[in-house]
TIVO-642333 format. One record per residue (C-alpha): chain; residue in three letters; y, z, x. Coordinates in steps of 0.5 Angstrom, whole numbers, plus 500, padded with zeros to 3 digits. Each point is the difference from the previous one (the first is absolute). Example, Ala and Ser with C-alpha at 12.3 -4.5 7.8 and 13.67 -1.06 7.14 Angstrom:
BEGIN
NODE  chain  res   c2   c3   c1
NODE      A  ala  491  516  525
NODE      A  ser  507  498  502
% end
This chain:
BEGIN
NODE  chain  res   c2   c3   c1
NODE      A  met  500  500  500
NODE      A  ser  507  498  503
NODE      A  leu  506  504  501
NODE      A  gln  503  496  494
NODE      A  arg  494  501  495
NODE      A  arg  501  508  502
NODE      A  val  507  500  498
NODE      A  lys  499  495  494
NODE      A  asn  495  505  497
NODE      A  ser  504  506  502
NODE      A  gln  505  498  495
NODE      A  thr  495  500  494
NODE      A  pro  499  508  500
NODE      A  arg  507  501  501
NODE      A  arg  502  497  493
NODE      A  ile  494  503  497
NODE      A  ser  502  507  502
NODE      A  arg  507  500  498
NODE      A  gly  499  503  493
NODE      A  ser  497  506  504
NODE      A  asn  503  506  504
NODE      A  ser  496  498  506
NODE      A  tyr  501  494  504
NODE      A  gln  493  501  504
NODE      A  thr  495  495  499
NODE      A  asn  493  502  498
NODE      A  leu  496  498  506
NODE      A  ser  493  502  496
NODE      A  ala  502  494  495
NODE      A  trp  500  495  506
NODE      A  lys  494  496  500
NODE      A  leu  497  497  507
NODE      A  lys  500  492  499
NODE      A  glu  494  500  505
NODE      A  asp  495  505  503
NODE      A  leu  501  502  507
NODE      A  ser  493  498  501
NODE      A  asn  501  493  497
NODE      A  ser  505  498  505
NODE      A  lys  495  501  506
NODE      A  ser  495  496  497
NODE      A  ile  505  494  498
NODE      A  ser  501  500  508
NODE      A  lys  493  498  501
NODE      A  his  500  494  496
NODE      A  gly  504  496  505
NODE      A  gln  506  499  505
NODE      A  asn  506  500  496
NODE      A  asn  507  497  504
NODE      A  pro  505  505  503
NODE      A  val  504  500  494
NODE      A  glu  495  501  495
NODE      A  asp  497  506  505
NODE      A  ser  507  503  500
NODE      A  glu  501  500  493
NODE      A  his  493  503  499
NODE      A  asp  502  505  505
NODE      A  asp  506  502  496
NODE      A  asp  496  500  494
NODE      A  his  495  505  503
NODE      A  ala  506  504  503
NODE      A  glu  503  501  493
NODE      A  asp  494  502  497
NODE      A  ala  499  505  505
NODE      A  leu  507  502  499
NODE      A  gln  499  501  492
NODE      A  val  494  504  502
NODE      A  ala  504  505  505
NODE      A  leu  505  501  494
NODE      A  arg  495  502  495
NODE      A  tyr  497  505  505
NODE      A  phe  507  503  502
NODE      A  glu  502  500  492
NODE      A  lys  494  504  499
NODE      A  gly  502  505  504
NODE      A  pro  497  504  506
NODE      A  phe  492  502  500
NODE      A  lys  496  505  503
NODE      A  thr  501  500  508
NODE      A  ser  494  497  503
NODE      A  arg  498  496  506
NODE      A  ser  499  494  496
NODE      A  lys  506  501  496
NODE      A  asp  504  500  506
NODE      A  lys  498  494  502
NODE      A  thr  501  497  493
NODE      A  leu  507  502  500
NODE      A  glu  501  498  507
NODE      A  lys  498  493  498
NODE      A  his  504  499  494
NODE      A  leu  506  503  504
NODE      A  lys  499  494  505
NODE      A  thr  499  495  494
NODE      A  val  507  502  497
NODE      A  glu  503  500  507
NODE      A  asn  498  493  502
NODE      A  val  502  497  494
NODE      A  ala  507  503  500
NODE      A  trp  501  498  507
NODE      A  lys  498  493  499
NODE      A  asn  502  498  493
NODE      A  gly  504  506  498
NODE      A  leu  499  504  493
NODE      A  ala  502  497  493
NODE      A  pro  504  505  496
NODE      A  glu  494  503  496
NODE      A  glu  496  501  506
NODE      A  ile  506  504  503
NODE      A  asp  501  504  493
NODE      A  ile  493  502  501
NODE      A  leu  500  502  507
NODE      A  leu  507  504  499
NODE      A  asn  497  504  495
NODE      A  val  494  502  504
NODE      A  ala  504  501  506
NODE      A  leu  505  505  497
NODE      A  ser  495  503  495
NODE      A  gly  497  504  505
NODE      A  lys  493  498  499
NODE      A  phe  498  499  507
NODE      A  gly  502  503  506
NODE      A  ser  507  499  504
NODE      A  ala  496  496  505
NODE      A  val  498  495  495
NODE      A  asn  506  500  496
NODE      A  ser  504  498  506
NODE      A  arg  496  494  502
NODE      A  leu  501  498  492
NODE      A  leu  507  501  501
NODE      A  lys  500  496  507
NODE      A  cys  497  494  496
NODE      A  met  504  499  494
NODE      A  ile  503  493  502
NODE      A  pro  502  496  494
NODE      A  ala  498  493  500
NODE      A  thr  506  499  495
NODE      A  leu  504  506  497
NODE      A  ile  499  507  498
NODE      A  ser  501  502  493
NODE      A  glu  505  505  498
NODE      A  asp  495  504  496
NODE      A  ser  495  501  505
NODE      A  val  506  503  504
NODE      A  val  502  505  494
NODE      A  lys  493  502  499
NODE      A  ala  499  501  508
NODE      A  val  506  505  500
NODE      A  ser  497  503  494
NODE      A  trp  494  502  504
NODE      A  leu  505  504  505
NODE      A  cys  502  505  494
NODE      A  val  492  502  500
NODE      A  gly  500  502  507
NODE      A  lys  493  498  502
NODE      A  cys  502  496  506
NODE      A  ser  502  502  506
NODE      A  gly  506  500  504
NODE      A  ser  498  495  505
NODE      A  thr  498  496  494
NODE      A  lys  507  501  497
NODE      A  val  504  498  506
NODE      A  leu  495  493  501
NODE      A  phe  502  499  492
NODE      A  tyr  507  500  501
NODE      A  arg  500  496  507
NODE      A  trp  496  495  496
NODE      A  leu  505  500  494
NODE      A  val  506  498  505
NODE      A  ala  496  495  504
NODE      A  met  498  497  493
NODE      A  phe  507  501  496
NODE      A  asp  501  492  500
NODE      A  phe  493  499  497
NODE      A  ile  501  504  494
NODE      A  asp  502  496  494
NODE      A  his  504  504  496
NODE      A  lys  504  507  502
NODE      A  glu  503  502  493
NODE      A  lys  494  505  499
NODE      A  ile  500  502  507
NODE      A  asn  507  502  500
NODE      A  ser  499  504  494
NODE      A  leu  496  505  504
NODE      A  tyr  506  500  505
NODE      A  gly  501  508  499
NODE      A  phe  492  501  502
NODE      A  phe  501  496  506
NODE      A  phe  507  504  502
NODE      A  ala  496  507  498
NODE      A  ser  495  498  506
NODE      A  leu  505  500  505
NODE      A  gln  499  508  500
NODE      A  asp  493  498  504
NODE      A  asp  502  500  507
NODE      A  ala  494  495  502
NODE      A  leu  502  495  494
NODE      A  cys  508  501  501
NODE      A  pro  501  494  505
NODE      A  tyr  495  495  496
NODE      A  val  503  502  493
NODE      A  cys  507  499  503
NODE      A  his  498  493  502
NODE      A  phe  497  499  493
NODE      A  leu  506  502  497
NODE      A  tyr  505  496  504
NODE      A  leu  497  494  498
NODE      A  leu  499  502  492
NODE      A  thr  507  504  499
NODE      A  lys  505  497  495
NODE      A  lys  507  502  499
NODE      A  glu  498  504  493
NODE      A  asn  495  504  505
NODE      A  val  505  503  503
NODE      A  lys  502  507  497
NODE      A  pro  504  506  502
NODE      A  phe  494  505  500
NODE      A  arg  496  495  505
NODE      A  val  506  499  505
NODE      A  arg  500  508  500
NODE      A  lys  493  500  501
NODE      A  leu  500  495  506
NODE      A  leu  506  504  503
NODE      A  asp  496  507  500
NODE      A  leu  494  496  503
NODE      A  gln  504  497  505
NODE      A  ala  503  507  502
NODE      A  lys  493  503  500
NODE      A  val  496  495  504
NODE      A  gly  506  497  504
NODE      A  arg  504  493  500
NODE      A  gln  493  496  500
NODE      A  pro  501  492  500
NODE      A  his  496  500  493
NODE      A  leu  504  504  497
NODE      A  gln  506  497  502
NODE      A  ala  498  493  498
NODE      A  leu  499  503  493
NODE      A  leu  507  504  500
NODE      A  ser  503  493  503
NODE      A  leu  497  496  494
NODE      A  tyr  503  506  495
NODE      A  lys  507  500  503
NODE      A  phe  500  492  499
NODE      A  phe  498  500  493
NODE      A  val  505  506  498
NODE      A  pro  504  502  506
NODE      A  asn  504  506  496
NODE      A  leu  494  504  500
NODE      A  ile  499  500  508
NODE      A  ser  505  503  504
NODE      A  val  497  502  506
NODE      A  ser  500  495  506
NODE      A  leu  494  495  501
NODE      A  ser  499  495  505
NODE      A  val  504  494  498
NODE      A  lys  496  495  504
NODE      A  lys  494  497  497
NODE      A  lys  494  502  504
NODE      A  ile  492  499  499
NODE      A  tyr  499  507  497
NODE      A  phe  493  501  500
NODE      A  lys  494  500  505
NODE      A  asn  497  493  500
NODE      A  ser  493  502  502
NODE      A  glu  495  494  500
NODE      A  asn  499  498  493
NODE      A  leu  492  500  499
NODE      A  trp  500  495  495
NODE      A  lys  505  495  503
NODE      A  thr  495  496  504
NODE      A  ala  495  499  495
NODE      A  leu  505  498  495
NODE      A  phe  502  494  505
NODE      A  ala  493  498  501
NODE      A  val  499  500  493
NODE      A  arg  506  495  499
NODE      A  gln  497  496  506
NODE      A  arg  493  499  497
NODE      A  asn  502  499  492
NODE      A  gln  507  496  501
NODE      A  gly  501  493  503
NODE      A  pro  504  498  506
NODE      A  ser  508  501  500
NODE      A  pro  505  495  499
NODE      A  glu  506  499  505
NODE      A  pro  505  505  500
NODE      A  leu  505  499  494
NODE      A  lys  508  498  501
NODE      A  leu  504  504  497
NODE      A  ile  505  496  496
NODE      A  leu  505  501  494
NODE      A  gly  496  496  494
NODE      A  pro  493  500  497
NODE      A  ala  496  506  502
NODE      A  asn  494  499  504
NODE      A  val  494  503  496
NODE      A  arg  493  499  503
NODE      A  pro  495  499  495
NODE      A  gly  498  506  496
NODE      A  lys  492  499  501
NODE      A  arg  501  503  507
NODE      A  lys  502  507  500
NODE      A  trp  501  500  508
NODE      A  asn  500  495  505
NODE      A  ala  494  501  505
NODE      A  his  504  499  506
NODE      A  ser  507  503  498
NODE      A  leu  502  507  499
NODE      A  ile  505  498  495
NODE      A  pro  497  501  493
NODE      A  val  501  495  494
NODE      A  leu  505  501  494
NODE      A  asn  497  504  495
NODE      A  ser  503  504  495
NODE      A  ser  496  506  497
NODE      A  ser  500  499  493
NODE      A  his  501  493  500
NODE      A  ser  493  498  499
NODE      A  lys  498  505  495
NODE      A  glu  503  497  494
NODE      A  tyr  503  494  502
NODE      A  gly  494  498  504
NODE      A  glu  494  502  496
NODE      A  lys  503  499  493
NODE      A  gly  502  493  502
NODE      A  met  507  502  497
NODE      A  ser  506  495  501
NODE      A  leu  505  502  505
NODE      A  ser  505  501  494
NODE      A  asp  496  504  496
NODE      A  tyr  498  504  506
NODE      A  leu  507  501  502
NODE      A  gly  502  502  492
NODE      A  asn  494  506  500
NODE      A  asn  502  502  507
NODE      A  arg  507  501  503
NODE      A  ser  497  499  508
NODE      A  phe  501  493  503
NODE      A  pro  494  499  504
NODE      A  val  501  497  507
NODE      A  glu  495  495  499
NODE      A  gln  504  496  495
NODE      A  leu  507  500  505
NODE      A  lys  501  493  502
NODE      A  ser  508  499  501
NODE      A  phe  506  504  502
NODE      A  pro  503  499  493
NODE      A  gln  494  503  497
NODE      A  leu  501  506  505
NODE      A  leu  507  501  497
NODE      A  gln  497  500  493
NODE      A  asn  495  505  501
NODE      A  ile  502  505  505
NODE      A  his  501  506  496
NODE      A  cys  493  499  498
NODE      A  leu  496  497  506
NODE      A  glu  493  504  501
NODE      A  leu  499  500  508
NODE      A  pro  493  499  503
NODE      A  ser  495  505  500
NODE      A  gln  500  499  508
NODE      A  met  507  500  503
NODE      A  gly  498  496  506
NODE      A  ala  500  494  495
NODE      A  val  508  499  500
NODE      A  leu  500  498  507
NODE      A  asn  498  493  499
NODE      A  asn  504  500  493
NODE      A  ser  508  498  501
NODE      A  leu  501  502  493
NODE      A  leu  497  507  500
NODE      A  leu  504  501  507
NODE      A  his  506  498  496
NODE      A  tyr  498  505  495
NODE      A  ile  499  505  505
NODE      A  asn  507  499  503
NODE      A  cys  504  500  494
NODE      A  val  496  506  496
NODE      A  arg  501  506  505
NODE      A  asp  494  503  497
NODE      A  glu  498  505  505
NODE      A  ser  493  501  498
NODE      A  val  499  493  501
NODE      A  leu  502  500  507
NODE      A  leu  496  506  501
NODE      A  arg  494  497  498
NODE      A  leu  501  494  504
NODE      A  tyr  502  504  506
NODE      A  his  494  504  499
NODE      A  trp  495  494  500
NODE      A  leu  504  497  506
NODE      A  ser  499  506  504
NODE      A  gln  493  501  498
NODE      A  thr  498  492  501
NODE      A  leu  504  500  507
NODE      A  gln  496  506  503
NODE      A  glu  493  498  498
NODE      A  glu  501  493  502
NODE      A  cys  504  500  506
NODE      A  ile  495  497  505
NODE      A  trp  502  503  506
NODE      A  tyr  498  507  497
NODE      A  lys  493  498  501
NODE      A  val  497  495  505
NODE      A  asn  495  497  495
NODE      A  asn  506  499  495
NODE      A  tyr  502  494  505
NODE      A  glu  495  495  496
NODE      A  tyr  505  501  494
NODE      A  arg  506  498  505
NODE      A  lys  502  494  495
NODE      A  glu  500  504  494
NODE      A  phe  504  505  503
NODE      A  thr  505  495  503
NODE      A  asn  501  497  493
NODE      A  phe  501  506  497
NODE      A  leu  505  502  504
NODE      A  asp  503  493  499
NODE      A  thr  500  501  493
NODE      A  ile  504  507  500
NODE      A  ile  505  497  505
NODE      A  arg  501  494  495
NODE      A  ala  501  505  494
NODE      A  glu  505  504  505
NODE      A  cys  504  494  501
NODE      A  phe  500  498  493
NODE      A  leu  503  507  498
NODE      A  gln  504  501  506
NODE      A  glu  498  507  501
NODE      A  gly  495  503  504
NODE      A  phe  494  504  498
NODE      A  tyr  500  508  502
NODE      A  ser  492  499  500
NODE      A  cys  500  495  505
NODE      A  glu  505  504  504
NODE      A  ala  495  506  500
NODE      A  phe  495  495  502
NODE      A  leu  504  498  506
NODE      A  tyr  501  507  502
NODE      A  lys  492  502  500
NODE      A  ser  498  493  503
NODE      A  leu  505  499  505
NODE      A  pro  497  505  505
NODE      A  leu  493  496  499
NODE      A  trp  502  493  500
NODE      A  asp  499  496  506
NODE      A  gly  506  495  500
NODE      A  phe  496  494  499
NODE      A  cys  496  500  493
NODE      A  cys  504  498  494
NODE      A  arg  506  500  505
NODE      A  ser  505  496  495
NODE      A  gln  498  504  494
NODE      A  phe  501  506  503
NODE      A  leu  507  499  503
NODE      A  arg  502  497  494
NODE      A  leu  498  506  496
NODE      A  val  505  504  505
NODE      A  ser  505  495  498
NODE      A  trp  500  503  493
NODE      A  ile  500  507  501
NODE      A  pro  504  504  495
NODE      A  phe  507  502  503
NODE      A  gly  499  508  502
NODE      A  ser  502  504  506
NODE      A  phe  499  497  506
NODE      A  ser  499  507  503
NODE      A  glu  494  501  496
NODE      A  met  497  494  501
NODE      A  lys  501  499  508
NODE      A  pro  494  505  502
NODE      A  val  495  498  495
NODE      A  leu  501  492  500
NODE      A  phe  505  498  505
NODE      A  asp  498  504  506
NODE      A  his  493  497  499
NODE      A  leu  503  493  499
NODE      A  ala  504  501  507
NODE      A  gln  493  501  504
NODE      A  leu  497  494  497
NODE      A  phe  507  496  501
NODE      A  phe  500  502  508
NODE      A  thr  493  498  501
NODE      A  ser  499  494  497
NODE      A  thr  502  493  501
NODE      A  ile  507  497  500
NODE      A  tyr  498  496  493
NODE      A  phe  498  507  497
NODE      A  lys  507  502  502
NODE      A  cys  503  495  497
NODE      A  ser  496  500  494
NODE      A  val  502  508  499
NODE      A  leu  508  498  502
NODE      A  glu  500  495  494
NODE      A  ser  496  505  495
NODE      A  leu  505  506  502
NODE      A  lys  506  495  499
NODE      A  glu  497  498  493
NODE      A  leu  499  508  499
NODE      A  leu  508  501  501
NODE      A  gln  502  494  496
NODE      A  asn  496  503  494
NODE      A  trp  503  507  501
NODE      A  leu  507  497  500
NODE      A  leu  499  496  494
NODE      A  trp  497  506  496
NODE      A  leu  506  505  503
NODE      A  ser  505  495  498
NODE      A  met  498  499  493
NODE      A  asp  498  508  499
NODE      A  ile  504  504  505
NODE      A  his  506  500  495
NODE      A  met  496  501  494
NODE      A  lys  499  507  497
NODE      A  thr  494  503  503
NODE      A  val  494  501  495
NODE      A  pro  495  506  500
NODE      A  asp  495  499  505
NODE      A  ser  503  494  503
NODE      A  pro  498  499  507
NODE      A  leu  507  500  502
NODE      A  glu  502  507  498
NODE      A  thr  504  501  506
NODE      A  thr  508  499  502
NODE      A  phe  503  493  502
NODE      A  ser  501  502  507
NODE      A  gly  493  502  500
NODE      A  ser  497  493  498
NODE      A  met  505  497  505
NODE      A  asn  497  504  505
NODE      A  ser  493  498  499
NODE      A  val  502  493  500
NODE      A  ser  503  501  507
NODE      A  lys  494  504  503
NODE      A  leu  496  494  498
NODE      A  ile  505  495  504
NODE      A  his  500  505  506
NODE      A  tyr  492  500  500
NODE      A  val  500  493  500
NODE      A  gly  505  500  506
NODE      A  trp  496  504  504
NODE      A  leu  493  496  498
NODE      A  ser  504  494  502
NODE      A  thr  503  503  507
NODE      A  asn  493  502  502
NODE      A  ala  497  494  498
NODE      A  met  505  495  504
NODE      A  arg  498  504  506
NODE      A  leu  492  500  499
NODE      A  glu  501  492  499
NODE      A  asn  504  499  506
NODE      A  asn  506  498  496
NODE      A  ser  497  495  495
NODE      A  thr  505  495  497
NODE      A  phe  494  499  494
NODE      A  leu  501  507  499
NODE      A  leu  507  501  500
NODE      A  his  501  494  495
NODE      A  phe  496  505  495
NODE      A  ile  504  506  502
NODE      A  leu  507  496  499
NODE      A  asp  497  498  493
NODE      A  phe  500  507  498
NODE      A  tyr  507  502  503
NODE      A  glu  503  494  496
NODE      A  lys  497  504  494
NODE      A  val  503  506  502
NODE      A  cys  507  497  502
NODE      A  asp  502  498  493
NODE      A  ile  498  507  496
NODE      A  tyr  507  502  498
NODE      A  ile  502  493  497
NODE      A  asn  493  497  498
NODE      A  tyr  498  507  496
NODE      A  asn  506  504  499
NODE      A  leu  497  506  504
NODE      A  pro  505  503  505
NODE      A  leu  495  500  506
NODE      A  val  501  496  507
NODE      A  val  495  501  505
NODE      A  leu  501  496  507
NODE      A  phe  494  498  504
NODE      A  pro  498  504  506
NODE      A  pro  503  498  507
NODE      A  gly  494  498  503
NODE      A  ile  499  494  494
NODE      A  phe  508  499  501
NODE      A  tyr  500  498  507
NODE      A  leu  493  497  501
NODE      A  ser  503  495  494
NODE      A  leu  506  499  504
NODE      A  leu  497  498  506
NODE      A  ser  495  496  497
NODE      A  leu  498  493  503
NODE      A  asp  499  498  493
NODE      A  ser  506  497  497
NODE      A  ser  497  501  493
NODE      A  ile  500  508  502
NODE      A  leu  507  500  502
NODE      A  asn  502  496  494
NODE      A  his  496  505  495
NODE      A  leu  504  506  504
NODE      A  cys  506  496  499
NODE      A  tyr  499  500  492
NODE      A  ile  498  507  499
NODE      A  met  506  502  504
NODE      A  his  504  496  495
NODE      A  arg  497  503  494
NODE      A  tyr  501  507  503
NODE      A  arg  507  499  501
NODE      A  lys  501  497  493
NODE      A  asn  496  507  497
NODE      A  leu  504  505  504
NODE      A  thr  506  496  498
NODE      A  ala  499  501  493
NODE      A  ala  498  507  501
NODE      A  lys  506  502  503
NODE      A  lys  504  497  495
NODE      A  asn  496  504  494
NODE      A  glu  500  506  504
NODE      A  leu  505  504  496
NODE      A  val  496  498  494
NODE      A  leu  493  502  503
NODE      A  lys  503  507  501
NODE      A  thr  500  501  493
NODE      A  lys  494  497  498
NODE      A  ser  495  503  504
NODE      A  glu  498  505  506
NODE      A  phe  499  494  505
NODE      A  ile  506  498  504
NODE      A  phe  499  495  506
NODE      A  ser  500  504  507
NODE      A  ser  505  498  505
NODE      A  lys  495  499  505
NODE      A  thr  497  494  496
NODE      A  tyr  507  497  501
NODE      A  gln  500  502  508
NODE      A  glu  493  497  501
NODE      A  tyr  502  494  497
NODE      A  asn  506  499  504
NODE      A  his  496  501  506
NODE      A  tyr  495  495  498
NODE      A  leu  506  495  498
NODE      A  thr  504  501  507
NODE      A  val  493  499  504
NODE      A  met  499  493  496
NODE      A  val  507  498  501
NODE      A  gly  500  501  507
NODE      A  cys  493  497  501
NODE      A  leu  502  493  496
NODE      A  trp  507  500  501
NODE      A  thr  504  504  505
NODE      A  ser  495  500  505
NODE      A  lys  501  507  501
NODE      A  pro  494  503  498
NODE      A  phe  498  508  500
NODE      A  gln  507  502  502
NODE      A  lys  500  507  497
NODE      A  gly  494  505  498
NODE      A  ser  494  495  502
NODE      A  tyr  496  499  506
NODE      A  ile  494  495  500
NODE      A  asp  496  500  506
NODE      A  pro  501  494  505
NODE      A  glu  493  498  500
NODE      A  val  500  498  493
NODE      A  phe  505  495  501
NODE      A  lys  496  497  506
NODE      A  lys  494  499  495
NODE      A  ile  505  496  496
NODE      A  gly  503  496  505
NODE      A  val  507  503  500
NODE      A  ala  502  503  507
NODE      A  lys  507  501  499
NODE      A  tyr  500  502  493
NODE      A  lys  507  503  500
NODE      A  asn  503  494  501
NODE      A  ser  494  495  497
NODE      A  leu  499  502  493
NODE      A  asn  504  496  495
NODE      A  leu  498  494  495
NODE      A  val  499  495  506
NODE      A  his  496  504  505
NODE      A  his  496  505  495
NODE      A  pro  493  499  501
NODE      A  ala  498  498  493
NODE      A  leu  506  495  500
NODE      A  leu  499  497  507
NODE      A  ser  496  494  497
NODE      A  cys  505  498  495
NODE      A  ala  506  500  505
NODE      A  val  496  496  505
NODE      A  ser  498  495  494
NODE      A  phe  508  500  498
NODE      A  leu  502  498  507
NODE      A  leu  495  495  500
NODE      A  gln  503  497  494
NODE      A  gly  507  500  504
NODE      A  lys  504  503  495
NODE      A  lys  506  505  501
NODE      A  trp  499  507  500
NODE      A  asn  505  501  494
NODE      A  trp  494  497  496
NODE      A  tyr  495  505  503
NODE      A  leu  500  505  494
NODE      A  asp  500  494  495
NODE      A  tyr  494  498  503
NODE      A  leu  496  506  500
NODE      A  phe  502  501  493
NODE      A  ser  497  493  499
NODE      A  glu  493  502  503
NODE      A  gly  499  505  494
NODE      A  leu  503  506  503
NODE      A  gln  503  502  494
NODE      A  gly  499  508  501
NODE      A  leu  504  499  507
NODE      A  lys  505  496  496
NODE      A  leu  501  506  494
NODE      A  phe  501  505  506
NODE      A  ile  505  496  504
NODE      A  arg  504  499  494
NODE      A  ser  500  507  497
NODE      A  ser  500  504  507
NODE      A  ile  504  496  505
NODE      A  his  507  497  500
NODE      A  arg  500  493  503
NODE      A  ser  507  501  503
NODE      A  ser  497  500  507
NODE      A  val  495  495  502
NODE      A  pro  493  502  503
% end
């Protein structure tokens, strides 16, 4: 009997049992289609092809599973050696089928009742819970009945802990949550149990809605925190409560979203992935997120075999609309929620945005542009929490460099990261789950596997305190940076440039708006600018040391100057009062470079610094009244010093006159012996080839500047016209 036949047959007893109080199917009414002995005799009559053999094995396994379920339903027997062997045989049968094909909803219903009723010992109950692998979905009624067994008190504490862990792992597989949410008070009361508290908090973190937040529950959580301390799981639940009802919680909580729960190895994750691989077909190509018709995959496949992203499937859509064959208009007339399977266009999203029913597995939204629009427009914290939880669990379990044997799934994990990055680019916002993943995985990363995806995740880290990020992220990144190739260094600099740009865009839009409760930016204006400034100084430190390690590579210097081209225009382009100059080591290497494109780039950056500082000077009085951040006079002095040196090297032939000392060996390396009189537009080592070419054309020196400008040195042109009075001739 195939998996599809099992699931189809399991629907019949579900419909019949609606009139009764119990949802459980009576296994004693089940009839075996074939006797186990008949299956043995059939195999003797001839040899079947591999497909027939496989089907025969599946039928044999299903018949054995039904026998095992009947055995467990009847309850324990008097202990004897033969009975122990029988029990072990049926346990192995259930485990083999569950880990190979998964269990149908009714089979999970039976085994949940057996495991939590206390009929067998704790060891047997634990083995049963560990093999609760759903082939499709888990019935909400099965969970409600299982919770009722907790009130009886027949199962051990370890079984209760394992059950709550199973609930958290399978939360997105439960078809409905309404009845479970009605038991919120029971779950909340279980927080008094010290052993259960972390897992119950985790489950409530996923289950909580705004209507569940009550003053007496807030007081109870605060009392519990005062008793046991600021535990991460309690902080998580309090943070969620504070978001829903801010006025109920006055105590300070961590405003930065973190992964609050211990992510111990998921007992069921590997089995779920194996079941999907066996039961489903090959995965399609990665989807491109566009604004238009939704990319909905065929509904007949719940999961893709080699994809970690589930297919769209709303929880209640199939129960009435699918089974009764109702038209969409009739279905919507009887049910206010709009199933995501029917969402095809952006106008349709706007018309139904108030009644949209999100998928039962939140990971499905990553491949659907319309649902990403919904998440971006409707700021429902519970939706984001479900998505962040799913992301953090999946990233943790599927990261291929956590376990050596996971490297065979490199392509699947790479595609998964690409999907996350596309979603972040589409939303123009980073996910906090990815930030936490970077913190955990960077110390274990080899700098090679999934390099492009990993560095792009770095560029989408949400804005926060750089001082907090540095020890857990940027210090580890620096170790890899200094010990890797020049190409890796260039990739890191490009990623940090994109990170800076994303932070600046976010700040430019939100910095002047009133901070909302629990916003990541509950800090002062100058504090935000200080974080950006520290990031820029960090990149300057990386760049200076990288140039030493790479023997002043021109290739690397191009990437460094690209970063500072973004830095020099912060004040004008992003309306943020911040100007940070590049370090001396980068400035002088660029000024004395043998490459004319480097010198031209430096001139353009200095021109833009002048524009920004001039604009800041004009608006200085306004800035004093608008913010605490005021430009330091040291910034102007540093820029004027750089400007004097550049004019001396390019125009007056009097470089390094005041306050500067350059080792004469540096000038010998670039071929300038008498640097005090030899550096100008004609003799500068980067422009010497241009001067020779100009002389060969026999033109007058008065036309030399125009010749340089015609050679594409537009940065040099802007610098000379803005910073040098041309009353004197070079």
